[in-house]
C-alpha positions, 0 to 999 in steps of 0.5 A, spaced: 499 500 500 502 506 498 502 511 504 505 517 501 504 521 495 510 519 491 508 514 486 510 506 486 515 507 480 519 513 482 520 509 490 528 507 491 528 500 494 535 497 497 536 491 500 537 490 508 539 485 512 537 485 519 540 480 525 536 475 527 533 479 534 533 485 531 528 482 526 524 479 532 523 486 535 520 488 529 515 483 528 513 484 536 511 491 534 509 489 528 504 484 531 502 489 537 500 493 531 495 488 528 493 486 536 489 494 535 486 492 529 492 496 524 492 490 520 494 493 514 501 495 518 507 492 515 515 491 517 516 495 511 512 500 515 515 500 521 521 501 518 520 506 515 517 510 521 523 508 525 528 511 519 524 517 519 525 519 526 532 517 527 532 523 521 527 528 524 532 527 530 539 528 527 536 534 524 
């Protein structure tokens, strides 16, 4: 699902390798969102939010 106004064809994809421990933590966050009824929330959404938050904090 495209949550931004960026057309899918213009998005940049890159491979991301996560350590197993970190992946489990991300999955826990996604599972909590699913329990709240937000079934559209995905691992990619979670990672995007974490990256955006980190970039905002750096500024």
